[in-house]
C-alpha positions as CSV (number, residue, x, y, z in Angstrom):
1,M,-170.1,115.1,-87.6
2,S,-166.6,114.1,-86.7
3,T,-164.3,115.0,-83.9
4,Q,-160.5,115.2,-83.5
5,I,-158.5,112.4,-81.9
6,F,-155.2,113.5,-80.3
7,D,-152.3,111.3,-79.4
8,D,-150.7,114.3,-77.6
9,I,-152.5,115.4,-74.5
10,I,-151.1,118.9,-74.8
11,E,-152.9,119.4,-78.2
12,F,-156.0,117.9,-76.6
13,A,-155.8,120.4,-73.7
14,G,-155.8,123.2,-76.2
15,T,-159.2,122.2,-77.6
16,L,-161.1,121.9,-74.3
17,A,-163.8,124.4,-73.5
18,P,-163.3,126.2,-70.2
19,M,-165.1,124.7,-67.2
20,S,-166.2,121.5,-69.0
21,A,-165.9,118.1,-67.4
22,I,-163.9,115.2,-69.0
23,A,-164.9,111.6,-69.2
24,G,-162.4,108.7,-68.8
25,L,-163.1,105.4,-70.5
26,D,-161.6,102.0,-69.8
27,F,-162.5,100.1,-73.0
28,G,-162.6,96.4,-72.7
29,D,-163.9,93.4,-74.6
30,K,-167.0,93.0,-72.4
31,T,-167.4,96.3,-70.6
32,I,-166.5,100.0,-70.8
33,G,-165.7,101.6,-67.5
34,V,-166.7,105.2,-67.3
35,A,-165.4,108.0,-65.0
36,V,-166.1,111.7,-65.0
37,S,-164.3,114.8,-63.7
38,D,-165.6,117.8,-62.0
39,R,-165.8,121.1,-64.0
40,F,-162.4,122.2,-62.6
41,R,-160.9,119.0,-63.9
42,S,-159.2,118.2,-60.6
43,I,-161.1,115.1,-59.3
44,S,-162.1,111.9,-61.1
45,S,-165.1,110.0,-60.0
46,S,-166.0,106.5,-61.1
47,A,-169.4,106.8,-62.8
48,M,-170.6,103.5,-64.3
49,T,-169.8,100.4,-66.3
50,V,-171.4,99.9,-69.7
51,R,-172.0,96.2,-70.5
52,R,-170.9,96.0,-74.2
53,K,-173.5,94.8,-76.7
54,K,-172.8,96.3,-80.0
55,F,-171.1,99.5,-81.0
56,T,-174.2,101.5,-81.8
57,L,-175.9,100.6,-78.4
58,D,-172.7,101.2,-76.5
59,A,-172.1,104.6,-78.2
60,Q,-175.7,105.6,-77.5
61,E,-175.2,104.9,-73.8
62,L,-171.9,106.8,-73.7
63,I,-173.4,109.8,-75.6
64,K,-176.2,110.0,-73.1
65,V,-173.7,110.3,-70.3
66,F,-171.6,112.8,-72.2
67,E,-174.7,115.0,-72.7
68,E,-176.0,114.6,-69.1
69,R,-172.7,115.5,-67.6
70,E,-171.8,118.2,-70.2
71,I,-168.6,116.4,-71.1
72,G,-166.1,118.5,-73.1
73,G,-163.4,115.9,-73.7
74,V,-162.8,112.1,-73.6
75,V,-159.7,110.3,-72.3
76,L,-159.6,106.8,-73.5
77,G,-157.2,104.3,-71.8
78,L,-154.7,102.9,-74.3
79,P,-153.6,99.4,-73.3
80,R,-150.0,99.4,-74.4
81,N,-147.8,96.4,-73.8
82,M,-145.3,96.6,-71.0
83,D,-142.5,97.4,-73.4
84,G,-144.6,100.4,-74.8
85,S,-145.5,98.7,-78.1
86,E,-149.1,98.5,-79.3
87,G,-150.8,95.2,-79.8
88,P,-154.2,94.0,-80.9
89,R,-155.9,95.6,-77.8
90,C,-154.6,99.0,-78.8
91,Q,-155.8,98.5,-82.3
92,K,-159.3,97.7,-81.0
93,T,-159.2,100.8,-78.8
94,R,-158.1,103.1,-81.6
95,A,-160.8,101.7,-83.9
96,F,-163.4,102.3,-81.1
97,A,-162.2,105.9,-80.8
98,R,-162.4,106.4,-84.6
99,N,-166.0,105.0,-84.7
100,L,-167.0,107.1,-81.7
101,S,-165.5,110.2,-83.2
102,Q,-167.9,110.0,-86.1
103,L,-170.8,110.4,-83.7
104,I,-169.6,113.1,-81.3
105,E,-168.1,116.5,-81.5
106,I,-166.0,116.1,-78.3
107,P,-162.2,115.8,-78.6
108,I,-160.7,112.5,-77.7
109,T,-157.2,111.7,-76.4
110,Y,-155.4,108.6,-75.2
111,W,-153.8,107.9,-71.9
112,D,-151.3,105.1,-71.3
113,E,-153.3,102.7,-69.1
114,R,-150.6,100.1,-68.3
115,L,-151.2,98.6,-64.9
116,S,-154.4,100.7,-64.3
117,T,-156.5,97.5,-63.7
118,V,-153.8,96.2,-61.4
119,A,-153.9,99.5,-59.5
120,A,-157.7,99.4,-59.4
121,E,-157.6,95.9,-58.0
122,R,-155.2,97.0,-55.3
123,V,-157.3,100.0,-54.3
124,M,-160.4,97.8,-54.0
125,L,-158.5,95.2,-52.0
126,E,-157.3,97.9,-49.6
127,A,-160.9,99.0,-49.2
128,D,-161.8,95.4,-48.2
129,M,-164.2,95.0,-51.1
130,S,-165.7,91.6,-51.7
131,R,-164.6,89.6,-54.8
132,A,-168.1,90.0,-56.4
133,K,-168.1,93.8,-55.7
134,R,-164.6,94.1,-57.2
135,A,-165.6,92.2,-60.3
136,E,-168.6,94.6,-60.7
137,K,-166.6,97.8,-60.2
138,I,-163.1,97.0,-61.6
139,D,-163.6,98.7,-65.0
140,Q,-165.1,102.0,-63.6
141,V,-162.4,102.2,-60.9
142,A,-159.7,101.6,-63.7
143,A,-161.5,104.4,-65.7
144,G,-161.2,106.6,-62.7
145,L,-157.5,106.0,-62.4
146,I,-156.9,106.6,-66.1
147,L,-158.9,109.9,-65.9
148,Q,-157.1,111.0,-62.7
149,G,-153.7,110.4,-64.4
150,A,-154.8,112.6,-67.3
151,L,-156.3,115.2,-65.0
152,D,-153.0,115.4,-63.0
153,R,-151.1,115.9,-66.3
154,L,-153.5,118.6,-67.5
155,G,-153.2,120.3,-64.1
156,H,-149.4,120.2,-64.4
157,L,-149.6,121.7,-67.9
158,K,-151.6,124.7,-66.4
159,T,-149.0,125.3,-63.6
160,A,-146.1,124.9,-66.0
161,S,-147.3,127.6,-68.4
């Protein structure tokens, strides 16, 4: 079992089954934020935060969500540097994608996540969320922003064609 990983969201879009939801992941050192879309791929909803333990356990938890939500594609936030270059965090994210792709048959793509955590923090501050609640929710809110960006791009591809 191995799935394809796409750097180009247009190629990724061509592999998606109709009416399947997409998952967005914000991959971090301690947690993985998870968001899911509706079947029309128009709205992203923050779903959960996976506390990282080791890859096999993390993957099992994600796969369970993918199966329960009938996920047809995965968008993984790629933490590029502000100048667009890729550093060690991008390498870790790409390694995670390669390992996950060995366990699932769902296409994976990347989405530039620069400033997604900053934006997530701003959204939660505007919602007057407590510091403790923000710390608990930051990764899944960031995953939601990553996924919404990708969904907006996918929606634009549909209307442009």
